C-alpha positions in Angstrom: -3.9 -5.8 7.5 -7.3 -5.9 6.0 -9.1 -3.2 4.2 -12.5 -4.6 5.0 -13.5 -4.8 8.7 -16.9 -5.3 10.2 -18.1 -2.2 11.9 -21.3 -3.2 13.8 -22.6 -5.8 16.2 -24.8 -7.3 13.6 -21.9 -8.0 11.3 -20.1 -9.6 14.3 -23.1 -11.9 14.8 -23.2 -12.9 11.1 -19.5 -13.6 11.2 -19.7 -15.7 14.3 -22.5 -17.9 13.0 -21.2 -17.9 9.4 -19.9 -21.0 7.7 -16.9 -22.8 8.9 -13.9 -22.9 6.6 -14.8 -26.3 5.2 -18.4 -25.4 4.7 -17.3 -22.3 2.8 -15.9 -24.6 0.1 -19.3 -26.1 -0.5 -21.2 -22.9 -0.3 -19.1 -21.4 -3.1 -19.2 -24.3 -5.5 -21.7 -24.1 -8.3 -24.5 -26.5 -8.6 -22.9 -28.3 -11.6 -19.8 -29.0 -9.6 -17.6 -26.7 -11.7 -14.9 -24.6 -10.2 -16.2 -21.2 -9.0 -13.4 -19.2 -10.6 -14.1 -20.8 -14.0 -17.2 -18.7 -14.0 -15.5 -15.5 -12.9 -12.4 -15.2 -15.0 -13.3 -13.0 -17.9 -11.5 -13.4 -21.2 -9.9 -10.4 -22.9 -12.4 -10.3 -25.7 -15.4 -9.9 -23.5 -13.9 -7.3 -21.1 -15.0 -3.7 -21.3 -13.0 -0.6 -20.7 -13.5 0.7 -17.2 -13.1 4.1 -15.6 -11.8 5.5 -18.9 -12.1 9.1 -17.7 -9.6 8.5 -15.0 -7.2 6.9 -17.4 -7.4 10.0 -19.7 -6.9 12.3 -16.7 -3.8 10.4 -15.6 -2.3 10.3 -19.1 -3.0 14.0 -19.6 -1.4 14.8 -16.2 1.6 12.7 -17.2 2.2 14.6 -20.4 1.8 18.0 -18.7 4.0 17.2 -15.8 6.6 15.6 -18.1 6.8 18.7 -20.2 7.0 21.0 -17.2 9.8 18.9 -15.7 11.8 19.0 -18.9 11.5 22.8 -19.1 12.3 23.2 -15.4 15.5 21.2 -15.7 16.7 22.7 -18.9 16.2 26.2 -17.7 19.1 25.9 -15.3 21.1 23.2 -17.1 24.6 24.4 -17.9 23.8 28.1 -17.5 21.3 30.2 -15.6 17.9 31.1 -17.1 18.5 29.3 -20.4 14.8 29.4 -21.3 13.7 32.2 -18.9 10.9 29.9 -17.8 10.6 31.0 -14.2 11.0 34.7 -14.9 8.0 34.5 -17.2 5.7 33.0 -14.5 7.1 34.1 -11.1 8.7 37.2 -9.6 12.4 36.3 -9.0 13.2 37.0 -5.3 17.0 36.7 -5.5 19.6 35.6 -8.0 21.3 32.3 -7.2 24.3 30.6 -8.7 22.8 27.1 -8.5 22.4 24.9 -11.5 20.4 21.8 -12.3 23.5 19.6 -12.2 24.3 20.7 -8.7 21.2 18.9 -7.3 20.6 16.2 -9.8 23.3 13.8 -8.4 21.7 14.0 -4.9 18.6 12.3 -6.3 20.7 9.7 -8.2 22.0 8.6 -4.8 18.4 8.3 -3.5 17.4 6.3 -6.5 20.3 3.9 -6.1 19.7 3.4 -2.4 16.0 2.8 -2.9 16.5 0.2 -5.7 19.2 -1.6 -3.6 17.1 -1.7 -0.5 14.0 -2.9 -2.3 15.7 -6.0 -3.7 17.8 -6.5 -0.5 14.6 -6.6 1.5 13.1 -9.3 -0.7 16.2 -11.4 -0.6 16.7 -11.0 3.1 13.1 -11.7 4.0 13.1 -14.9 1.9 16.0 -16.2 4.0 15.5 -14.8 7.5 11.8 -13.7 7.7 11.5 -13.7 11.5 14.6 -11.7 12.2 13.8 -9.2 9.3 10.3 -8.4 10.6 11.4 -7.9 14.2 14.3 -5.8 13.1 12.1 -3.7 10.8 9.2 -3.1 13.2 11.4 -1.9 16.0 14.0 -0.1 13.9 11.4 2.2 12.3 10.4 3.8 15.6 14.0 4.3 16.6 15.0 5.7 13.3 12.1 8.2 13.3 13.1 9.3 16.8 16.8 9.7 15.8 15.8 11.9 12.8 13.5 13.9 15.0 16.5 14.7 17.4 18.7 15.6 14.4 16.1 17.9 13.0 15.8 19.7 16.4 19.6 19.9 16.6 19.6 21.6 13.1 16.9 23.9 14.3 14.3 22.4 11.9 11.6 22.6 14.6 8.6 21.7 12.4 10.2 18.6 11.0 11.6 17.6 14.4 8.1 17.7 15.8 6.6 15.9 12.8 9.1 13.0 13.0 8.7 12.8 16.8 5.0 12.5 16.5 5.4 9.8 13.8 7.8 7.9 16.1 5.3 8.0 18.9 2.4 6.8 16.7 4.6 4.0 15.2 5.6 2.9 18.8 1.9 2.9 20.0 0.8 1.0 16.9 3.4 -1.7 17.3 2.3 -2.2 20.9 -1.3 -2.5 19.9 -0.7 -5.2 17.3 2.2 -7.1 18.9 0.2 -10.2 19.5 -0.8 -10.4 15.8 2.8 -10.4 14.5 3.3 -14.2 14.6 0.4 -14.9 12.3 1.4 -12.0 10.1 4.9 -13.5 9.8 3.3 -16.8 8.8 1.3 -15.2 6.0 4.2 -13.2 4.7 6.5 -16.2 4.6 4.1 -18.1 2.4 3.5 -15.1 0.2 7.3 -14.6 -0.3 7.7 -18.3 -1.1 5.0 -18.1 -3.7 6.4 -15.1 -5.6 10.0 -16.5 -5.6 8.5 -19.7 -7.2 7.2 -17.5 -10.0 10.1 -16.1 -12.0 7.7 -14.2 -14.3 6.5 -12.2 -11.3 10.1 -11.2 -10.4 10.8 -10.2 -14.0 7.6 -8.0 -14.0 8.8 -6.3 -10.8 12.3 -5.7 -12.3 10.8 -4.2 -15.4 8.5 -1.9 -13.4 11.4 -0.7 -11.3 13.4 0.1 -14.4 10.4 2.1 -15.9 10.1 3.9 -12.6 13.8 4.8 -12.6 13.5 6.3 -16.0 10.6 8.4 -14.9 12.5 9.4 -11.7 15.4 10.5 -13.9 13.1 13.0 -15.6 11.3 13.9 -12.4 14.5 14.6 -10.4 15.9 16.5 -13.4 12.9 18.9 -13.2 13.0 19.1 -9.4 16.7 19.9 -9.5 15.8 22.8 -11.8 13.2 24.0 -9.3 15.7 23.9 -6.4 18.3 25.8 -8.5 15.8 28.6 -9.5 15.5 32.0 -8.0 11.8 32.1 -7.1 12.1 32.0 -3.3 11.3 29.3 -0.7 7.5 29.8 -0.7 7.2 29.1 -4.4 9.8 26.3 -4.1 7.7 24.5 -1.6 4.5 24.8 -3.6 6.1 23.5 -6.7 7.7 20.6 -4.8 4.3 19.7 -3.2 2.6 19.7 -6.7 5.4 17.6 -8.2 5.5 15.2 -5.2 1.7 14.6 -5.4 2.2 13.8 -9.1 5.0 11.4 -8.3 3.0 9.7 -5.6 0.1 9.1 -8.0 2.4 7.9 -10.8 4.3 5.6 -8.4 1.0 4.3 -7.0 -0.3 3.6 -10.5 2.8 1.6 -11.4 2.7 -0.3 -8.1 -0.9 -1.3 -8.7 -0.2 -2.3 -12.3 2.3 -4.8 -10.8 -0.4 -5.7 -8.2 -2.9 -6.6 -10.9 -0.3 -8.6 -12.9 0.9 -10.6 -9.8 -2.7 -11.2 -8.7 -3.6 -12.6 -12.1 -0.6 -14.9 -12.0 -1.2 -16.1 -8.4 -4.9 -16.8 -9.2 -3.9 -18.9 -12.2 -1.3 -20.9 -10.2 -3.8 -21.6 -7.4 -6.7 -22.5 -9.7 -4.7 -24.8 -11.9 -2.7 -26.4 -9.1 0.7 -25.2 -9.9 2.9 -23.3 -12.4 3.8 -26.4 -14.3 0.2 -27.8 -14.6 -0.8 -28.8 -18.1 -4.0 -26.8 -17.9 -2.2 -23.5 -17.4 -2.8 -21.1 -20.3 0.2 -20.1 -22.4 2.0 -16.9 -21.5 -0.1 -16.1 -18.4 2.0 -13.0 -17.6 1.3 -11.4 -20.9 -2.5 -11.9 -20.4 -2.3 -10.2 -17.0 -0.1 -7.4 -18.4 -2.5 -6.8 -21.3 -5.5 -6.5 -18.9 -3.6 -4.1 -16.6 -2.5 -1.8 -19.4 -5.7 -1.7 -21.4 -9.2 -2.3 -20.2 -8.4 -2.1 -16.5 -5.9 0.7 -16.5 -8.5 3.4 -15.8 -9.6 1.5 -12.7 -6.0 1.3 -11.5 -5.5 5.1 -12.0 -8.7 5.8 -10.1 -8.0 3.5 -7.1 -4.4 4.6 -6.8 -5.5 8.2 -5.9 -7.3 7.2 -2.7 -6.6 3.6 -1.5 -3.2 4.2 0.2 -4.3 7.2 2.2 -7.5 5.4 3.4 -5.6 2.3 4.4 -3.0 4.2 6.4 -5.7 6.2 8.3 -7.6 3.0 9.0 -4.6 1.2 10.5 -3.9 4.1 12.9 -7.6 4.4 14.0 -7.8 0.6 14.5 -4.7 0.6 16.7 -5.9 3.5 18.7 -9.4 2.1 19.1 -8.1 -1.2 20.5 -6.2 0.6 23.3 -8.8 3.2 24.5 -10.3 1.1 27.2 -13.5 2.4 29.0 -13.1 6.1 28.2 -16.6 6.6 26.8 -16.1 10.1 25.4 -12.9 9.3 23.5 -14.3 6.0 22.4 -17.4 7.8 20.9 -15.1 10.2 18.9 -12.9 7.4 17.6 -15.9 5.2 16.8 -17.3 8.0 14.6 -14.0 8.2 12.7 -13.8 4.4 12.6 -17.3 4.0 11.0 -16.5 6.8 8.5 -13.3 5.1 7.4 -15.0 1.7 7.2 -17.6 3.2 4.9 -14.8 4.4 2.6 -13.0 1.0 2.9 -16.1 -0.6 1.4 -15.4 1.3 -1.9 -11.6 1.6 -1.7 -9.6 -1.4 -0.7 -6.6 -3.3 -2.0 -8.6 -6.4 -2.7 -10.2 -4.6 -5.6 -7.1 -5.1 -7.6 -7.4 -8.9 -7.4 -11.0 -8.7 -8.6 -9.8 -6.3 -11.4 -7.2 -8.9 -12.5 -9.8 -11.8 -12.5 -13.0 -10.3 -13.9 -12.2 -6.8 -15.2 -14.9 -4.9 -13.3 -14.7 -1.2 -12.4 -12.7 -0.3 -9.3 -15.6 0.5 -7.0 -17.6 -2.6 -8.0 -14.5 -4.8 -7.5 -13.9 -3.3 -4.0 -17.5 -3.8 -3.0 -17.6 -7.4 -4.3 -14.5 -8.3 -2.4 -15.7 -6.6 0.8 -19.1 -8.5 0.6 -17.3 -11.8 -0.1 -15.2 -11.5 3.1 -18.3 -10.4 5.1 -20.5 -13.3 3.9 -17.9 -16.0 4.5 -16.6 -14.7 7.8 -13.0 -14.7 6.4 -13.0 -10.9 7.0 -12.4 -11.7 10.7 -9.1 -13.3 9.7 -8.1 -10.6 7.2 -8.7 -7.9 9.8 -6.4 -9.7 12.2 -3.5 -9.8 9.7 -1.0 -6.9 9.8 1.0 -7.8 6.7 0.0 -4.6 4.9 1.2 -2.5 7.8 4.5 -4.4 8.0 5.1 -4.0 4.3 4.3 -0.3 4.7 6.9 -0.1 7.5 9.5 -1.6 5.1 8.6 1.0 2.5 8.8 3.9 4.9 12.2 2.6 6.3 13.6 2.4 2.8 12.4 5.9 2.0 13.9 7.2 5.2 17.3 5.6 4.4 17.2 7.1 0.9 16.2 10.5 2.2 19.0 10.4 4.8 21.7 9.5 2.3 20.6 12.4 0.0 20.1 14.7 2.9 23.5 14.2 4.4 25.2 15.0 1.1 22.9 18.1 0.7 23.8 19.2 4.3 27.5 19.1 3.2 27.0 20.7 -0.2 24.0 23.1 0.0 22.7 23.3 3.6 19.9 25.7 2.7 18.2 23.0 0.6 18.6 20.2 3.1 14.9 19.7 4.0 13.7 20.0 0.4 16.2 17.5 -0.9 15.7 15.1 2.0 11.9 15.0 1.8 11.7 14.6 -1.9 14.4 12.0 -1.9 12.5 10.1 0.8 9.5 9.9 -1.5 11.6 8.5 -4.3 13.0 5.8 -2.0 9.6 4.9 -0.8 8.3 4.4 -4.3 11.2 2.2 -5.3 11.0 0.0 -2.3 7.2 -0.1 -2.7 7.7 -1.6 -6.2 9.6 -4.5 -4.6 7.2 -5.1 -1.7 4.0 -4.9 -3.8 4.7 -8.3 -5.3 4.4 -9.8 -1.8 1.3 -7.8 -0.9 -0.3 -8.9 -4.1 0.3 -12.5 -3.2 -1.1 -11.9 0.3 -4.3 -10.4 -1.0 -4.7 -13.1 -3.6 -4.3 -15.8 -1.0 -7.0 -14.3 1.2 -9.5 -13.9 -1.7 -8.9 -17.4 -2.9 -9.4 -18.7 0.7 -12.7 -16.8 0.9 -13.9 -18.0 -2.5 -12.7 -21.7 -2.3 -10.5 -22.8 0.7 -9.6 -26.0 -1.1 -7.4 -24.0 -3.4 -5.2 -23.1 -0.4 -5.4 -26.6 1.0 -4.2 -28.1 -2.3 -1.3 -25.5 -2.5 -0.1 -25.8 1.1 -2.1 -28.1 3.5 -0.2 -27.1 6.6 -0.8 -23.4 5.9 -4.5 -24.1 5.3 -4.8 -25.8 8.7 -3.2 -22.9 10.4 -5.4 -20.3 8.6 -8.5 -22.4 9.5 -7.6 -22.6 13.1 -6.9 -18.9 13.4 -10.2 -18.1 11.6 -12.1 -20.3 14.1 -10.4 -18.4 17.0 -11.2 -15.0 15.6 -14.9 -15.9 15.0 -15.1 -17.2 18.6 -13.5 -14.0 19.8 -16.0 -11.8 17.9 -18.9 -13.8 19.1 -17.8 -13.5 22.7 -17.2 -9.8 22.3 -20.7 -9.3 20.8 -22.3 -11.1 23.7 -20.3 -9.0 26.2 -21.4 -5.7 24.5 -25.0 -6.9 24.4 -25.0 -7.9 28.1 -23.6 -4.5 29.1 -26.3 -2.7 27.1 -29.1 -4.7 28.7 -27.6 -4.1 32.1 -27.4 -0.4 31.5 -31.1 -0.3 30.3 -32.2 -2.2 33.4 -30.3 0.3 35.6 -31.9 3.3 33.8 -35.4 1.7 34.2 -34.9 1.1 37.9 -33.6 4.7 38.4 -36.7 6.1 36.6 
């Protein structure tokens, strides 16, 4: 789903009377007839380092957390209190016989399951996209409900309630967007087809997953040391929360590095008319990788902190907003939250990474430019209708739940008192690993939309049938918005007339 949706009637009007898809082509061509992207792609030598402060913060955080994880794991590796690390910083509540190696294998299971599910999802979706999406969308609600019941059965009341609420929200969200799934399936099929035709992209995803597994080996080593320590459950949970936030940021940064790399590759393929075109620059993957790890790395670190949370909140609010009906009080409250999130989306959206890949701007400027491009061309109406981002998030959550369940079942058998701690942290590991596989598809989706907004003929040249389907759906969405705007305006005029008569 989009990260840039119109939030006022005036924007609906501008979208409804905006250029048609074919006219967009002409409106974005330069006066000398050159290709619009030829003016936007910035060579490495002319790029400036962006958001350097955030890059330094991320690297410093990585060093500090890495050292802390190493000390935590070694403190209980082979023998208790080898380094006396916890006794120096915390009051030991009780002595335990647990060692780092008692918990470390549980996370190895989660890592293996997450890696396997990530690649299995890509392979399965490329062959049976329709069945995979239906299976995934409906299975997530069921699986969350089952975990909720099991948590209540094990007297884990908080987690049982949390998973139950999550299952209810997932079910309501699917109902609210069920009519959008056919178009979402179409977009995802084309995106998967594109990434499988680019072996360099799949190699980049494989390498990123290997790098993440190496970091997860150190992270799980330190977390296993935390679980084996004698500091008490309260300190255990606080340490796990801090380490989980760190892992989430690290995983998001690595995912978005892949996002920038894939976006750069997809742009080059669409601009030059194919992977084998003679005009393609040599070693395009290395160019994208160099941008992502040098001048644009600070922007990636900055955006990775906020984008995922804002996107998830926006999807839930949009789904709720579409099903409220005529309840004016509730609609007013939800609209306030909706406009607040829309303001944040203007500065934090996933399309920023495509702009970062092509022109090397800072994160906020890239997000703003992408948002304004969609608004000015009317393509935002189409992007807002698409649910591909939400579907890929469901795949990521489902993979994390499977990984957490596998580790949790073993923990329930081996050390029941650490079940929830192991299960929740293993779930996060699984989500990150599956996310590294699905991000290549999401990158292709965002690049396709941005190319369509900038120059629709790029999509037409790549896949004419897909271009026709996108153009038809865009026309329908603009008509729908125009009709909705007229309806809202007529109701407001009628209300004003009634108030005047009453006075």
